[in-house]
N, C-alpha and C positions, 0 to 999 in steps of 0.2 A: 808387406810392402815389396815392390819390385826391386830386384838388385841385378845389375848387369854382370855381376861376378858370381860364379858358381864353384863349389868345391868338387872333389873327385866323384862324389855321389850325385852330383847335379843339384844339390841343395843351395839356395841363395846364401851368399856370404854378406855379413855386415861390414861396415867400414873398418872396424877395428881389426879384422882378420885379413883384409886385402893386402896382397904382396905385390911387389913390382912385376913378378912373373904373371900375375893375374891380369895385368893391364893388356896383355896380348889378346885376351878375350874380346876386347872392344873392337878389334879389327873386323869382327863379324857383325857388328851392330851399326845402325845408322842413328843419327839424331832423331828425336821424336818427342812425344808427349811427356816422357819421364826421363829423358836423357839429352844433355847438351854438351858439345865440345867447344873448347877455345884453344887455339894453338899457342897463344902467348898471354902473358899477364901485362898487357900494355895499358896505357892510360885510358884508352877507349873501352877496353874490357873491364877495367876497374869501375868505370862509370856504369857499366851494364850489370855488374854482379848483383847489386841490391834488387834490381828489377827482376832478374832471373830467379833469385832465391825467393822473393816475395811471390812470384807467379807459381812456383812449385808448391809453396806453403798454402796458397789459396786453392790449389787444385788437388792432386793426389800424391804430392811429394815428388821427388826426383833427384837426379844426380847431375852435378856440373863437374866436368873434368877439364882441367887446365893443363895443357901440355899434350894435347891430341889434335891432330890436324882434321879440318872439316872434310877434306877429300881423302878418302881411303882409310881414315881413322888410324893414321900412323902415330907412333909415339914420337913427340918432339919435345924433349925435356926442357923445362924452364929452370933458370938458376935458383939456387937456394939464396934467400935474402937474409939480411942481417936480422930483421924482425921476423918472427914466426908468421906463416901465412894465416894461421887461425886467428892471430891477433889482428892482422891487417883486415881480413875479411870481416871479422867480428866488429871491428870499429866502423867499417863501411856500413854494415847493417844497422848498427846502433844509431848512426848519424842520419841514415836515409830511410829506414823502415820503422813503422810503428803499427802495432806492437812488435817486439822482437820475435822473429820466427824461430821455430825449432830446427837447428841444423848443426852439423859437426864437420870439421875440416881436418884433413891429414895431408901432410907433405910426404909422399912416398919416394924415398931417395933411390937413385940408380945405383945398384950394387957395384957397378964398374966405376962410378964417379959420385961420391957422396955430396958433391957440391951442385948437383943438378938432380931433377926428379920431376914428378908429376903431382899436381895438387888435385885432390878429390874432395868434393863437397857433397855430403849427403843431406838432403833436406826432407824433413818429415812433413806429412800432411798436417797443417796447423789445427790446433784444437779450438782457437778463438779467432777466426777470421772476421772481417777482412784484414789482411796485412797490406798496409798502404806504403808504397815506395814513391817518395818525393811527390806526395799528393795524388797518386794514381793507384787504383786497385788493379793490379796486374794478374792475369790468369793465363794458363797455357792454352795456346791455339795451335794445335798440331805440333810442329817442332819449334815454334816461336812463342813469344809472350805478347799479350795485348790487353788493352783496357777491358774491364768487365762490363757487361751490359746491365741494364736495370734489373732484369729477372735474376741474373747471376748474383747481383748484390743482395737481393732479398734472400736467396738461398744461402749465401755466406753468413749473413746475420742470423738466420734461422739455425744454422749449424752451431754457431757460438752459443745460442740460447739453449739448445739441446745439450751441449757439452756442460754448461753451468748446471743444468738440472741433474745430469748424471753424477757430477761431483758432489752436489748437495745430497743426493740420495746415498752415495757411498759413505758420506760422513754421518750416517745414522746407523752404521753397522754396530751390533752389540755382541760382545762375548759374554757367555753365561758365567755367573758366579753364584754359588749356593747361598751366600749371604749378601745382603745389600750394603756393601761397604763403599766408602768414598773412593772414586776412581778418577785417574787422569788418563784421558785418551788422546792419542796423537795419530792423525790420519795422513797417509801419503798416497795420493791418487796418481797413478802412472798415466801421464797424458800421451796423446798421440792417437792415431787411428785405432779403433776397436778391432781386435783380432777375434774372429768368429771361431776359428779352430781351437780346440782344447790342446794345450801343450802335450807332447808325448810323455810317456811314463819316464823315459830317460831324462828328459828336461826337468820334469817335476822332481825326480830324485836328486838331480844335480843341484837344484836350488835348495832342496831340503838339506843336503849335505853341507852346503855353504852356510846355511842358517845355523845348523848344529855346531859347526866349527866356530861361528861368530859367538855363540853362547859360551863355548869352551874357552875362547880367548878372554872372556870376561870372568872366567872362573865359575861358571854356572852350569849345572846339569840342565838338560833339555828333554822334555817329554813331549813327543809329537802326537797330536790328535787330528784325525781326519774329520773335516766337516763336509757339508754337501757340495760346496764350491770353493773350499779353501783348506789350507793346513794351519793348525794352531800349535804354536810352540810355547809350551808353558815352562816356567821356572820351578814348578812343583807339580806333583800328581794332583789332579782335580778330584778331591773327595770331600764329602760333607764334613763339617766341623773341623776342617783343617784351616790353618791360617792361609787366606787366599794370597797367592803370589802373582807375579806379572806374566803377561803373555804377549806374543806377537802373532798376528794373523797374516798369512801370506796368500795372495790371490793369484790366479793363472796369468794375469798380465803384469805381475810383480808389484801391484799396488799392495800397501801394507797398512796394518793398524796395530799400534802399540797400546796396551792397556796396563796401567800400573796402579794397584791399590795403594792408597796413602797409608802410612804407618800410624795407626790410631793408638793413642796412649792407653795402656792397661789401667785397671781400676786404681791401683795404688799410685801409679805415676800421675794419673789424671787428677786424683784427689790433691796431691801435692801441688800440681800445676795450678789447679783452681784456687787453692789457698793463696799462692803467691800472686796470682793475677788479681784476686780480690783485694789483697793488701796494697798492691801497686795502684789499683784504681780507686783506693779509698773506701773499700767496702769491707774492711776487716771486721770480724765479729759477726757478720751475717752468716746464715746457715749455708752449707754446701754439702751435697751428697753425691756420691758416685754411682752411676748405673751399673748393674750387674749384667751377667751374660744372658739374663732373661729378657733384656731389652733388645728388640730387633732393629733392623734397618741401620740407618746412619748413626743411631745412638749406641750401637753395639761397642762396648769397650770405651765409651765416651764418658762425659760428665754432665750432670744436671747442675747448672749454675742458678741458684735461687737465692732469694733474700727477702727480708721483711721491708716493705716500704716504710719510709719515715712518716710518722703521724703528723699531719698538718691540721691546724685548728679549723673547725667548720667543715671538714671533709672526712666523713666516717669511712668512705670507700678507700681512703689512702691506707687503711690498716690491712687491706686485702693482701694476701701473699702473691708476689709476682715471681714467675719462674720462666727460665729460658732453657730449653733443651738443646744442647749442642754436643758435638764431638770435638775432641782436641786431637790434633795430629802433630807429630814431631816434625818440625821444619827441617833439621839437618838430616834425619833418617829418611824422610820422604824425598828430599832433594837428591840424596845419594842413590836411592832406589830408582828415581825417575831418570837421572843422568846416566846411571850404569846401564839401564835397559836401552836408553836411546843410543848409547855408544855401540850397542850390538847392531843397530840399524846402520850406523856409520861404517862399521866393519863389513857388514853384508854388502853394502853398496860398493865399497872399494873392491872387495873380492870379486864381485860380479862384473866389475868394470863399467858400472852404470853411473851416470852423472845425476846429481840431485836436481839439475836444471830440467830434468824430464818429469818432475813431480809438481803437483799442487799439494799444499799442506794446510791443515787446520787442527786445532785442539779443542777438547771438550772436557768439562768437569761433570761427573755424574755423582749424584747423592752427596754433594758437597756444599749445598746452600747453607750459609751460616756457620760452617765449620771453622773453628778457631785454629790459628797457627800457634805452636808453642816452641820456644827455644829458651834455654837458660843462659844464653850469651848475654853478658852485661849490656851490650849495645841495644839488644832487643828489649831487655827489661826496662832500660831507661826510656826507650821509645814508648813502651806500653804505659809507663807512668805519666808521660806527657800527652800521649795521643790515644791511648787505648790499644788493645790487641788487634792484630790483623785478622781478618776473616773474609770468607767468600761471601760477598754482599749481593749476589744475584742468583736467581733460580734459572736464568737463561744463560748457560755457561758454554755455548759453542762459539768459537771465534770466527771471524771472517776468514775466507779462504785466501791464501797467499800463493801466487804463481811464481815458482822459482825459476822459470825460464825467461824472466823479463830482463836479464842481463845484470841484475843488481845483487845476485846471490852466488857469486862465483866461489865464495869461501863459506857457503852454508854448511853447518854442522847440526845434525839432529840433536846431539847432546846439549849444545848451547841453547838451541831454540827451545827444547823441552824444559830445561831448568829455569830459564828466565821467564818464560810465558806461563809456566805452572804457578810461580809465585805472583806474577802480574795479575792473574785471574783471582788470586787469593788476597789481593789488596796491596801487594808490594808496590811502592810508589816509583816505578821505573820512569826515568826521564824527568823527574822532578828537579826544579832549580834549587831546592833546599839542600844545604850541606848536610843537615841531620838525616834527611831522607836518603841521600846518596851513601852516607856512612852505613845506614841500615842495609841498603841494597848490597853493598860490598860484603858485609858480614854474612848475610843469609845466602848469598850465591857462592861464597867461598868455603863455607863450613862443611866439613865432612866428618866431624867428630862423632864417634859412637854409632856410625851408620849401620843399619841392619839390611840384610839382603831382602 
């Protein structure tokens, strides 16, 4: 994306690194397709800001600088306000633009007088146009903004359709595991214009170092694996017959995929859990056998819940043995693993200075259809006795995509999102009006007892 500011090597600078001294570079530039100046933040300018930002988002992005004169591009500092400029401009856009466009705001203070400075607004090319300002689709026309024509509207809607298709395709990425274990996947697609150039080796190494440090902050070793278009950071060395651990895949545009294997109960643990579940569900006395390591796929380390059907008069078929093959996963251990790995993503985003609002997110469960949740917490056992155990009740386990740049996710945390939505997909009754359901939710989302890495 174009930047009116350059570093000493002539490389474009992002908004986060722009200094007050850099503003002098604007004296050599004129207003145009991607740059607009306003000398003051008057009432009339405030009314135009949503229109300008929407037009940049509908076009190729751009920069709005408030505190620069139209004639000569001189610095004319505006006063620091009691409220932050980012909050003021953000509220203007939320009230007047739909959907919310991708932009960032900085007040760059004058080193000689901290009570005055220049407001710089960087607007990215929007991923899902058209962005409508007060009922009008504005686009850039030279150095001004104007209503979009019919053909331009068609192009904008087509662009949004292509963006949705790219995100859907990204949410099908798969990390290889030697055994087919139940997996929780969390996708973060970095929105904005697609960058054709591959990042330099220095940039890739800088990102990799940040990810390794994020693993270390969570007390985890990190094994880096190179893929054809990504880096995979694993919490263990990927070898056959080893317990599969979690991984984070990092892409050139800083899109990310988190993959976390559920903690499947071992044979002895599974046998005990099956016995207790059957007792609670009124099936005590029926047969239960545990699968061994020779059972592949999602059954590996799980349990076979089987039993003899009750004989009913006149129905000889009722004597046939019924069996249900499922795996049992530890709810507290899996939650701890999922949230611990998602915390790495939170740390990485903070270290990189990136906002979650730049991402679209979705989750997926792989190989988990019918998998039972197990916890020995008394609240869960009481719930099982009344309602039966929680389990993943669908084979189509990919969630809808959520767009975090809609202004409603300022406090988004990958850790919170991963933990709650993992259990939600496994049958946890989030949002239920039932007091009993809410008590269960609190217990399962707060427990970290005996968690395994």
